[in-house]
C-alpha positions in Angstrom: 113.7 95.5 101.6 113.6 99.1 100.1 113.6 100.3 96.6 117.0 100.1 94.8 118.2 97.7 97.3 121.1 95.5 95.8 121.3 91.9 96.5 124.4 89.7 96.3 122.5 86.6 95.3 119.1 85.6 93.8 118.3 84.0 97.2 119.1 87.0 99.1 116.6 88.9 96.6 113.8 86.4 97.3 114.3 86.5 101.0 113.9 90.4 100.7 110.8 90.3 98.6 109.1 87.7 100.9 110.0 89.7 104.0 108.5 92.8 102.5 105.2 91.0 101.5 104.8 89.0 104.6 106.0 91.6 107.0 104.8 94.9 105.7 102.5 94.9 102.7 100.0 92.0 103.8 99.4 93.3 107.3 98.7 97.0 106.2 96.8 96.2 103.0 93.1 96.3 103.2 91.1 93.4 102.1 87.7 93.6 100.7 86.6 90.0 102.3 87.1 91.5 105.6 85.2 94.8 105.2 88.2 96.9 103.7 90.1 96.4 107.2 93.8 95.4 107.2 94.3 91.8 108.6 95.8 93.5 111.9 92.8 95.8 112.2 90.4 93.0 111.7 92.1 90.7 114.4 91.8 93.4 116.8 88.3 94.0 116.2 87.5 90.3 116.3 89.3 90.1 119.6 91.9 87.6 118.0 95.1 89.8 118.6 
């Protein structure tokens, strides 16, 4: 979901926001509890990915 994306329904908008957070934002966002690594980087270092 990009900025200024129009959605026909509220459900479509909710799905777009959920998809953005789960598929783009959270995997790349750095977290202080895992030494400021992204979840993807952390899993690679831990041998989980």
